[in-house]
TORLUMZA-787745 format. One line per 2 residues: number of its first residue (from 1); their letters; for each residue x, y, z of N, C-alpha, C. Coordinates in steps of 0.1 Angstrom, whole numbers, plus 2048, in hexadecimal, padded with zeros to 3 digits. Each point is the difference from the previous one (the first is absolute). Example, Ala and Ser with C-alpha at 12.3 -4.5 7.8 and 13.67 -1.06 7.14 Angstrom:
BEGIN
1) AS) 884:7C7:84E:7F7:80C:800:809:80C:800 | 7FC:80B:7F9:809:80B:800:7F8:80B:808
***
This chain:
BEGIN
1) MG) 7B4:861:913:80F:802:801:806:7F4:7F8 | 80D:802:7FD:807:7F6:7F8:807:7F6:809
3) AD) 808:7F7:7FA:808:7F7:807:80B:807:809 | 803:7FB:80B:80A:806:809:80E:801:7F9
5) RK) 808:809:804:80D:802:7FB:809:7F3:802 | 7FD:7F9:80B:808:7F4:802:7FD:7F5:7F6
7) DV) 7F3:801:7FA:7FD:7F6:7F6:808:803:7F3 | 801:80D:7FD:807:804:7F4:80F:7FC:802
9) GT) 804:801:80D:80E:7FD:803:804:7F1:7FE | 7F6:7F8:800:802:7F1:7FE:7FF:7FC:7F2
11) IS) 802:80A:7F6:7FD:7FD:7F2:809:7F5:7FB | 80C:7FF:805:809:7F6:7FA:7FB:7F2:803
13) SS) 7FB:7FD:80C:7FA:7F3:803:7F3:7FF:7F9 | 7F9:80B:7FE:7F3:7FF:7F8:803:7FD:7F2
15) AD) 80A:806:7FA:804:7FC:7F2:804:7F2:7FF | 806:7FA:80A:804:7F2:800:7F3:7F8:800
17) SA) 7F7:803:808:7F3:7F8:800:7F9:802:7F3 | 801:80B:7FA:7F9:802:7F3:807:7F7:7F5
19) HH) 80D:800:800:808:7F8:7F6:7FD:7F1:802 | 7FE:7FC:80D:7FD:7F2:802:7F2:7FC:7FB
21) IL) 7F7:809:7FF:7F3:7FD:7FC:7FE:800:7F1 | 809:806:7F9:7FF:801:7F1:800:7F3:7F9
23) PS) 809:7F7:804:800:7F2:7F9:7F3:7F9:802 | 7FA:802:80C:7F3:7F8:803:7F5:806:7F7
25) LR) 800:80D:7FE:7F6:806:7F7:802:7FC:7F2 | 80D:7FF:7FC:802:7FB:7F2:7FC:7F2:7FF
27) AA) 802:7F8:80A:7FC:7F2:7FF:7F1:7FF:7FF | 7F9:809:806:7F1:800:800:7FA:806:7F3
29) CP) 808:805:7F8:7FB:806:7F3:7FD:7F4:7F6 | 7F4:7FE:7FC:7FD:7F5:7F7:803:803:7F1
31) IA) 805:80B:7FD:803:804:7F2:80E:7FB:7FC | 800:7F9:7F5:80D:7FA:7FC:80A:80B:7FC
33) PQ) 80D:7FF:804:80A:809:7FB:803:7FE:7F1 | 803:80B:7F9:804:7FF:7F2:80B:80B:7FE
35) LS) 808:7FD:7F6:80A:80A:7FC:803:7FE:7F2 | 801:80C:7F9:803:800:7F2:80E:7FA:7FD
37) RY) 801:7F9:7F5:80D:7FB:7FC:80A:80B:7FC | 7FA:80C:7FD:808:80B:7FB:805:809:80C
39) AD) 7FC:7FD:80C:802:809:80B:80F:804:802 | 808:7F7:801:80E:803:802:807:807:7F5
41) DV) 7FC:7FC:7F3:806:808:7F5:7FB:80E:800 | 7F4:802:803:7FA:80E:801:807:808:80B
43) QA) 802:7F9:80B:807:807:80B:80E:804:7FC | 807:7F8:7F8:80D:804:7FB:7FF:80C:7F7
45) WL) 7F5:800:7F8:7FE:80C:7F7:7FD:80C:808 | 7F8:7FF:80A:7FC:80B:808:80C:808:806
47) VS) 80A:7F9:805:80B:806:807:80B:805:7F6 | 7FE:7FC:7F3:80B:803:7F6:7FB:80B:7F6
49) EL) 7F3:800:7FE:7FB:808:7F5:7F8:80D:804 | 7F9:800:80B:7F8:80B:803:809:80C:803
51) PL) 7FB:80C:7FC:807:80D:801:801:805:80F | 807:7F9:809:801:803:80E:80E:800:804
53) DA) 803:807:80B:80E:801:805:804:7F3:806 | 80D:7FE:802:806:7F4:805:7FA:7FB:80E
55) PT) 800:80A:80A:7FA:7FB:80D:7F2:7FB:7FF | 7F8:807:7F7:7F2:7FC:7FF:7FF:7F2:7F9
57) RE) 809:7FE:7F6:800:7F3:7F9:804:7F5:80A | 80A:803:809:804:7F6:80A:7F4:7FC:809
59) RL) 7F9:80B:804:7F5:7FE:80A:7F5:7F7:7F9 | 7FD:803:7F3:7F6:7F9:7F8:804:7F1:7FF
61) GR) 80D:7FE:7FE:805:7F2:7FF:7FD:7F8:80C | 802:806:80C:7FE:7F9:80C:7F1:7FE:803
63) AG) 7F8:809:7FB:7F1:7FF:803:7F9:7F5:7F8 | 805:7FE:7F4:7FA:7F6:7F7:7F2:803:7FB
65) FA) 7FE:80C:7FB:7F3:803:7FB:7FB:7F8:7F4 | 80A:7FB:7F8:7FB:7F8:7F5:7FB:7F2:805
67) RY) 805:7FB:80B:7FA:7F4:805:7F3:803:806 | 7FE:80C:806:7F2:803:805:7F6:801:7F4
69) AG) 804:807:7F5:7F7:801:7F5:7FE:7F2:7FA | 80B:7F8:800:7FF:7F2:7FA:7F7:7F7:808
71) RL) 7FE:803:80D:7F7:7F8:808:7F2:804:7FE | 7FD:80C:7FD:7F3:805:7FE:7FB:7FD:7F2
73) YP) 809:800:7F6:7FD:7FE:7F2:808:7F5:7FA | 7FF:7F4:804:809:7F6:7FB:7FE:7FC:7F2
75) DA) 7F4:804:7FA:7FD:7FD:7F2:805:80B:7F7 | 805:80B:805:804:80B:7F7:80C:7FC:7F7
77) SE) 800:805:7F4:80C:7FE:7F8:80C:807:806 | 80C:7FD:7FB:80C:807:806:7FF:80F:7FD
79) TD) 7FC:804:7F5:7FF:80E:7FD:7F6:807:809 | 7F4:7FA:802:7F6:806:809:805:800:80E
81) LR) 807:7F5:804:805:800:80E:80A:80C:802 | 807:803:7F6:809:80C:801:7F7:80D:803
83) TL) 7F6:801:7F8:7F7:80C:802:7FA:800:80E | 7FB:7F4:805:7FA:7FF:80D:80B:803:80B
85) TA) 80C:7FB:7FE:80A:802:80A:804:80F:800 | 800:806:7F5:803:80F:800:7F5:808:807
87) LF) 7F4:7FC:7FE:7F5:806:808:801:7FE:80F | 803:7F3:803:802:7FD:80F:80B:809:805
89) TW) 80B:801:7F9:80B:807:805:7FD:80F:802 | 7F8:805:7F6:7FC:80E:802:7F8:802:80D
91) FF) 7F7:7F8:803:7F8:801:80C:808:7FF:80C | 80A:7F7:800:808:7FE:80C:80A:80C:802
93) LV) 804:806:7F5:809:80C:801:7F7:80C:805 | 7F4:801:7FC:7F7:80A:805:7FE:7FE:80F
95) DD) 7FE:7F3:804:7FD:7FD:80E:80D:804:808 | 80C:7FE:7FB:80C:803:807:801:810:801
97) AC) 7FC:807:7F5:801:80E:800:7F6:806:80A | 7F4:7FA:801:7F6:806:809:800:7FC:80E
99) DG) 807:7F4:803:7FF:7FA:80D:80D:7FC:805 | 80B:804:7FA:80D:7FD:805:805:809:80A
101) PE) 80D:7FE:805:806:809:80A:800:80F:7FC | 802:802:7F3:801:80E:7FB:7F4:803:7F7
103) RT) 7F4:7FD:805:7F4:800:7F8:7FD:80E:7FA | 7F9:800:7F5:7FB:80B:7F9:7F6:808:808
105) GL) 7FF:80D:7FE:7F6:808:808:7F2:7FE:7FA | 7F6:804:808:7F2:7FE:7FC:7FD:806:7F3
107) DD) 804:80C:7FD:7FD:806:7F3:807:7F9:7F5 | 80B:7FB:802:807:7F8:7F5:7F9:7F3:7FE
109) IR) 7FB:7F9:80A:7F8:7F4:7FE:7F4:803:7F8 | 7F9:80B:803:7F4:803:7F9:803:803:7F1
111) AL) 80B:807:7FE:805:804:7F2:804:7F3:7F9 | 806:7F7:806:804:7F3:7FA:7F3:7F9:7FC
113) RD) 7F6:800:808:7F4:7F9:7FD:7FA:806:7F4 | 7FF:80E:7FF:7FA:807:7F5:808:7FD:7F3
115) GA) 80D:800:801:808:7FE:7F5:7FF:7F2:7FA | 7FF:7F6:809:7FE:7F2:7FB:7F3:7FE:7F9
117) VA) 7F5:806:806:7F3:7FF:7FA:7FF:807:7F3 | 806:80C:7FF:800:807:7F4:807:7F9:7F5
119) LL) 80A:7F9:803:807:7F8:7F6:7F8:7F4:7FC | 7FA:7F9:809:7F8:7F3:7FD:7F3:803:7F9
121) RF) 7FA:80B:804:7F3:803:7FA:801:808:7F3 | 809:809:7FF:800:80A:7F5:80D:801:7F9
123) RL) 80A:7F9:804:80E:801:7FB:805:80E:801 | 7FD:806:80B:804:80E:802:80C:801:809
125) RH) 809:809:7FE:80B:802:809:7FC:809:80B | 804:7FD:80C:7FD:807:80C:80C:802:809
127) PG) 802:80C:805:80D:802:808:801:7F7:80C | 7F5:7FA:805:801:7F7:80B:807:7F3:7FE
129) LA) 801:7FC:7F3:806:7F3:7FC:80B:804:7F6 | 80C:7FE:805:80C:804:7F8:80B:7F6:802
131) GP) 80B:801:7F9:80C:7F8:802:7FE:7F2:7FE | 808:7F7:807:7FF:7F2:7FE:7F3:7FA:802
133) LR) 7F8:805:80A:7F3:7FB:802:7F7:802:7F4 | 801:80B:7FA:7F8:802:7F4:804:7F8:7F4
135) RL) 80D:7FF:7FE:805:7F8:7F5:7FD:7F1:802 | 800:7FB:80C:7FD:7F2:802:7F1:7FE:7FE
137) LV) 7F7:809:804:7F2:7FE:7FE:7FC:801:7F2 | 806:80A:7F9:7FE:801:7F1:803:7F3:7F9
139) SA) 80C:7FB:803:804:7F3:7F9:7F7:7F5:804 | 7FD:7FE:80D:7F8:7F5:804:7F1:800:7FB
141) WR) 7FB:80C:7FE:7F2:802:7FD:7FE:7FF:7F1 | 80A:800:7F8:7FF:801:7F1:7F8:7F4:7FB
143) EP) 804:7F4:804:7FA:7F4:7FA:7F1:7FE:805 | 7FD:801:80D:7F2:7FF:805:7F8:80B:7F9
145) RR) 805:80C:7FE:7F7:80A:7FA:7FE:7FC:7F1 | 809:7FA:7F9:7FE:7FD:7F2:7F7:7F5:7FF
147) RM) 800:7F6:809:7F8:7F4:7FE:7F2:800:806 | 7FE:808:80A:7F4:7FF:808:7F6:80B:7FC
149) PA) 7F3:7FD:802:7F6:80A:7FC:7FF:80B:80A | 7F8:80A:7FC:800:80C:808:7FA:7FE:80E
151) RW) 7F6:7F7:800:7F9:7FD:80D:80A:7FA:80A | 809:7F8:7FB:80A:7F9:808:80B:80B:805
153) RQ) 804:808:7F7:80A:80B:803:7FA:809:80B | 7F3:803:7FF:7FA:808:80A:7FF:7F9:80D
155) RF) 7FD:7F3:800:7FF:7F8:80C:80E:800:807 | 80A:7FE:7F8:80E:7FF:806:804:80E:806
157) AD) 7FD:80A:7F8:804:80E:805:7F8:803:80D | 7F3:7FC:801:7F9:802:80C:806:7F9:80C
159) AV) 805:7F3:7FD:806:7F9:80B:80D:806:805 | 808:806:7F6:80C:807:804:7FD:80C:808
161) AH) 7F5:808:7FC:7FC:80C:807:7FC:7FC:80F | 7F8:7F5:801:7FC:7FC:80D:80B:7FC:809
163) HL) 80A:7F9:7FA:80C:7FC:808:808:80C:804 | 802:80A:7F8:808:80B:803:7F9:80A:80A
165) DG) 7F2:800:7FE:7F8:807:80A:802:7FA:80E | 800:7F3:801:803:7F9:80D:80D:803:805
167) TW) 80A:800:7F7:80E:803:804:801:80E:806 | 7F9:80A:7FA:800:80D:804:7F9:801:80E
169) QE) 7F5:7FA:801:7F8:800:80D:808:7FA:80C | 807:7F5:7FD:809:7FB:80A:80B:809:804
171) AV) 806:807:7F6:80A:80A:803:7FA:80C:809 | 7F4:804:7FD:7F9:80A:808:7FF:7FB:80E
173) NK) 7FB:7F4:802:7FE:7FB:80D:80D:800:808 | 80B:7FC:7FA:80C:7FF:807:805:80E:803
175) AT) 7FE:809:7F7:805:80E:802:7F8:807:80C | 7F4:7FC:802:7F8:806:80A:7FF:7F7:80D
177) GY) 807:7F4:800:800:7F8:80B:7F3:7F8:802 | 7F8:7FE:7F6:7F3:7FA:801:802:7F1:7FC
179) AP) 7FB:7F7:809:800:7F2:7FE:7F2:7FB:7FE | 7FD:7FB:7F5:7F2:7FB:7FD:7FC:7F4:809
181) GV) 7F3:7FF:802:7FB:7F4:807:800:7F4:7F6 | 7FC:7F4:805:802:7F4:7F8:7F9:801:7F3
183) EE) 7F3:802:800:7F8:800:7F4:804:80B:7F6 | 803:80B:806:805:80B:7F7:80E:7FD:7FA
185) YV) 808:7F9:808:80D:7FC:7FB:7FE:7F6:7F5 | 7F8:7F6:802:7FE:7F5:7F6:7FC:807:7F2
187) EL) 7F7:809:801:7FB:807:7F3:80C:807:7FA | 808:808:808:80B:807:7FA:80A:7F6:7FB
189) RR) 803:7F5:807:80A:7F7:7FB:7FC:7F9:7F3 | 7F3:7FF:7FD:7FC:7FB:7F3:805:809:7F5
191) AT) 801:80D:803:805:80A:7F6:810:7FF:7FF | 806:801:80C:80F:801:800:807:7F3:7FB
193) SA) 7F9:7F5:800:806:7F3:7FC:803:7FF:7F1 | 7F8:808:7F8:801:7FF:7F2:7FB:7F3:7FA
195) AY) 7F9:7F8:808:7FA:7F4:7FA:7F6:802:7F6 | 7F8:80B:801:7F6:803:7F7:806:804:7F2
197) VS) 80D:804:800:807:803:7F4:804:7F3:7F9 | 804:7F6:808:804:7F4:7FA:7F5:7F8:7FA
199) YP) 7F4:801:804:7F5:7F8:7FB:7FD:803:7F1 | 7FF:80C:7FB:7FD:802:7F2:80C:7FB:7F7
201) LV) 80C:7FE:806:80B:7FB:7F8:7FE:7F2:7FC | 7F7:7F9:807:7FD:7F2:7FC:7F9:800:7F2
203) EF) 7F8:80A:7FD:7F9:802:7F3:80A:803:7F6 | 80B:808:803:80A:803:7F6:807:7F4:7FC
205) VH) 804:7F7:80A:807:7F4:7FD:7F7:7F7:7F7 | 7F4:7FE:803:7F7:7F7:7F8:7FA:807:7F4
207) GR) 801:80D:7FF:7FC:806:7F3:7F1:802:7FF | 7F9:800:80C:7F2:802:7FF:7FB:808:80C
209) SL) 7FA:80B:7FD:7FB:809:80A:7F1:7FD:804 | 7FE:7FE:80C:7F2:7FD:805:7F7:80D:7FE
211) PD) 7F4:7FE:7FC:7F7:80B:800:7FE:807:80E | 7FE:80C:800:7FF:807:80D:7F6:7FA:809
213) PV) 7F3:7FD:7FB:7F7:7FA:80A:804:7F3:806 | 808:7F9:7F9:805:7F3:806:80C:803:809
215) YH) 809:808:7FC:80C:803:808:7FB:806:80E | 7F6:809:7FF:7FB:806:80C:7F4:7F9:807
217) HP) 7FE:7F4:7FC:7F5:7F8:807:804:7FF:80F | 7F6:801:808:803:800:80F:807:7F3:804
219) RL) 7FD:7F5:7FB:807:7F4:804:80F:800:7FC | 803:805:7F4:80E:801:7FC:807:80A:809
221) GQ) 7F9:80B:803:806:80B:808:803:7FB:80E | 7F7:7F8:806:802:7FB:80D:80C:7F6:800
223) FR) 801:7F8:7F5:80B:7F6:7FF:80D:808:7FF | 800:80B:7F8:80D:808:800:803:806:80D
225) DI) 7F6:805:807:803:807:80D:806:7F6:80A | 7FA:7F4:801:806:7F6:809:80E:7FC:7FC
227) GN) 802:7FE:7F3:80D:7FC:7FB:80A:80B:804 | 7FC:80D:7FE:809:80B:804:803:7FF:80F
229) DL) 7F6:7FE:808:802:7FF:80E:80A:7F5:804 | 7FF:7F5:7FA:808:7F4:803:80F:803:7FD
231) LS) 803:806:7F4:80E:803:7FD:805:80B:808 | 7F7:80A:803:805:80C:807:803:7FC:80F
233) WY) 7F7:7F8:806:803:7FD:80E:80C:7F7:802 | 802:7F7:7F6:80C:7F8:801:80C:809:7FF
235) ND) 800:809:7F7:80B:80A:7FF:802:808:80D | 7F4:804:806:801:807:80C:808:7F8:80B
237) IA) 7FC:7F4:801:807:7F7:80A:80F:7FF:7FD | 803:7FE:7F4:80E:7FF:7FC:808:80E:802
239) SL) 7F9:80B:7FF:806:80D:801:7FF:806:80E | 7FC:7F8:80A:7FD:806:80D:80B:808:806
241) DR) 80C:7FA:800:80B:807:806:803:80E:7FA | 800:800:7F2:802:80D:7FA:7F5:809:802
243) DA) 7F3:7FB:7FF:7F5:809:801:7FF:806:80F | 804:7F8:809:7FF:805:80E:809:80D:802
245) AI) 80A:801:7F7:80A:80B:802:7FB:80C:7F7 | 7FA:7FE:7F5:7FD:80B:7F7:7F2:801:7FB
247) SG) 7F7:7F7:804:7F3:800:7F9:7F5:809:808 | 803:805:80C:7F7:807:807:7F3:7F9:803
249) GH) 801:7F3:802:7F4:7F8:803:7F9:7FA:7F3 | 806:802:7F4:7FA:7FB:7F4:805:7F2:7FD
251) NL) 7FA:7F7:808:803:7F2:7FF:7F5:7F9:807 | 7FA:7F5:7FA:7F5:7F9:806:803:7FC:80F
253) VL) 80C:7FA:802:803:7FC:80D:800:80B:80A | 806:80B:7FD:801:80C:809:7F2:806:802
255) AL) 7F8:800:7F5:7F2:805:802:7F8:7F7:80A | 802:7F3:7FE:7F9:7F7:809:805:801:80F
257) AT) 80D:802:801:805:802:80E:7FA:80C:807 | 7FF:80B:7F8:7FA:80C:806:7F1:7FE:803
259) AH) 7F9:7FA:7F6:7F1:7FE:802:7FC:7F7:80B | 808:7F5:802:7FD:7F6:80A:808:802:80D
261) RV) 809:80A:800:808:803:80C:807:7F3:804 | 807:7FA:7F7:808:7F4:803:80E:803:7FB
263) PV) 80A:7F8:806:80D:801:7FB:801:7FC:7F1 | 80B:804:7FA:801:7FE:7F2:801:7F1:7FC
265) PA) 807:7F7:808:800:7F2:7FD:7F1:7FA:800 | 7F8:805:809:7F2:7FB:800:7F9:805:7F4
267) AV) 803:80C:7FB:7FA:806:7F4:804:7F8:7F4 | 80C:7FB:800:804:7F7:7F5:7F7:7F4:7FE
269) EL) 7FC:7FA:80B:7F7:7F5:800:7F2:804:7FB | 7FC:80C:804:7F3:805:7FC:800:802:7F1
271) AA) 80B:806:7FB:801:802:7F1:800:7F2:7F9 | 807:7F6:805:800:7F3:7FA:7F2:7FA:800
273) QR) 7F9:802:80B:7F2:7FA:800:7F7:807:7F6 | 802:80D:7FF:7F8:808:7F6:804:7FB:7F1
275) WH) 80D:7FD:7FE:804:7FB:7F3:7FA:7F2:7FD | 800:7F7:80A:7FA:7F3:7FE:7F1:801:7FD
277) ES) 7F9:809:807:7F2:802:7FD:7FD:805:7F2 | 808:809:7FC:7FF:806:7F3:803:7F6:7F5
279) MR) 80A:7F7:802:803:7F6:7F7:7F4:7F6:7FE | 7FA:7FD:80B:7F4:7F7:7FF:7F5:807:7F8
281) RF) 7FE:80D:801:7F6:807:7F9:804:800:7F1 | 80D:802:7FE:805:801:7F2:7FD:7F3:7F8
283) VA) 804:7F5:807:7FE:7F3:7F9:7F1:7FD:7FE | 7F7:803:80A:7F2:7FE:7FE:7FA:809:7F5
285) LR) 804:80C:7FF:7FB:809:7F6:804:7FB:7F2 | 80C:7FC:7FF:805:7FB:7F3:7F7:7F4:7FC
287) AT) 7FD:7F7:809:7F8:7F4:7FD:7F2:803:7FC | 7FB:80C:804:7F2:803:7FD:7FE:80B:7F6
289) MP) 80B:803:7F9:7FF:80B:7F6:7F6:7FD:7F5 | 7F7:809:7FD:7F6:7FD:7F5:807:7FF:7F2
291) SF) 7F9:7FA:7F7:804:800:7F2:7FB:80D:7FA | 809:804:7F7:7FD:80C:7F8:7FD:7FD:7F1
293) GP) 7FE:7F3:7FD:7FD:7FB:7F3:80D:7FB:7F9 | 7FE:7F7:7F7:80B:7F9:7FA:80A:809:7F8
295) AL) 7FB:80C:7FC:809:809:7F9:80A:807:809 | 7FB:802:80D:808:808:809:807:7F7:80B
297) DP) 7FB:7F5:803:805:7F8:80B:80F:7FD:7FF | 806:7FD:7F5:80E:7FE:7FF:808:80C:805
299) AV) 7FC:80C:7FC:807:80C:804:7FE:803:80F | 7F4:7FD:805:7FD:802:80E:809:7F6:808
301) TA) 801:7F4:7FB:808:7F6:807:80F:804:800 | 805:806:7F5:80E:805:800:801:80B:80A
303) HL) 7F6:809:801:801:80B:80A:800:7FB:80E | 7F8:7F6:803:7FF:7FB:80E:80E:7F9:803
305) DG) 805:7F8:7F6:80D:7FA:802:80B:80A:803 | 7FF:80B:7F9:80A:80B:802:7FF:806:80D
307) VA) 7F4:802:806:7FF:805:80D:806:7F6:80A | 7FD:7F3:7FE:805:7F6:809:80F:7FF:7FF
309) RA) 806:801:7F4:80E:800:7FE:807:80C:807 | 7F9:80B:800:806:80C:807:801:7FD:80F
311) VR) 7F7:7F9:806:801:7FC:80E:80C:7F7:802 | 800:7F5:7F9:80B:7F6:802:80E:806:7FB
313) GT) 800:807:7F5:80C:806:7FC:806:809:809 | 7F8:808:807:805:80A:80A:806:7F8:80C
315) ID) 7F9:7F6:804:805:7F8:80B:80E:7FA:7FD | 801:7FA:7F4:80D:7F9:7FD:80B:80A:7FD
317) WT) 7FD:80B:7FA:80A:80A:7FD:804:807:80D | 7F7:803:809:804:806:80D:80A:7F7:807
319) ME) 7FE:7F3:7FF:809:7F7:808:80E:7FF:7F9 | 801:803:7F3:80D:7FF:7FA:807:80D:7FD
321) SA) 7F9:80B:800:806:80D:7FC:808:806:80B | 80B:806:7FC:809:807:809:7F9:80D:805
323) RY) 7F5:804:7FA:7F9:80C:804:7FA:7FE:80E | 7FE:7F3:804:7FB:7FE:80E:809:7F7:807
325) AV) 803:804:80C:80A:7F9:808:7FA:7F4:808 | 7FA:7F7:7F8:7FA:7F4:805:80B:7F5:801
327) PS) 802:7FB:80C:80B:7F5:802:7FD:7F4:7F7 | 80A:7FA:7FC:800:7F3:7F8:7F8:802:7F3
329) NR) 802:80C:7FA:7FA:802:7F3:804:7F5:7F6 | 7F6:7FC:7F8:803:7F6:7F6:7F6:801:7F5
***
């Protein structure tokens, strides 16, 4: 059985406890914060130049997606940061469409997935991807497609497909009233977070695509998984109040509350403990990463740095973005 109704009814105080724990998790993150010097200029470009309606532009301005991209890719040129920010914006608009108050139906989510993958893999038009979402993705994809090799384009498209498959599965769960258990949720959250989409973009910024055997090496895969968990769980804690209302149990804190039969505030502590344990594993794994040879190690290092920046960048952006109602954002 799940948490009692009275536990869900105390979600306001639970959200307060979650918000109080966020600064301590940020303080425990050993990864140095970074921010592109172009972030604010690109944010101004985003809200003035993209082909979107005025309310959407206003919402994007408050969310600060260019600052998010600028934290993950601080070494990107201004032009590349525009491309990255446009891609980030596309994913957040898709997230809003699939998981917002007036969310898209299951068939439409599946069609959107098929349309995006058809465009990325084959440059084909598909009825599932149309209007502003299609125009934005076409524009944002132009430069990565031109510069990056086929294996990288396939890897990126696979990551997008995996993300949208997870988005669809979560929508199915909500439509049927199914709340996944903790480990099932963790696996699903790795897809819905879109972190796996952000990792290949490190190679776009640095202009060097890792060979598939290196990219898919088990140690690098484990490092990416833990990094994904760290940023996803931090986001779950920050989003607890909203998720309690609309997520159908799709939040690490809520899944832990159900699994352990504890009130939500106690589950916040459990989620924080899990985060600390994973951070220790993340740091240890990075310190013991094997060498792949002098020709590949610089690109591998850039990739590992990118995964780490995704963790820290998500933490810092979450605390400053109007997308999350975290008190004392800064």
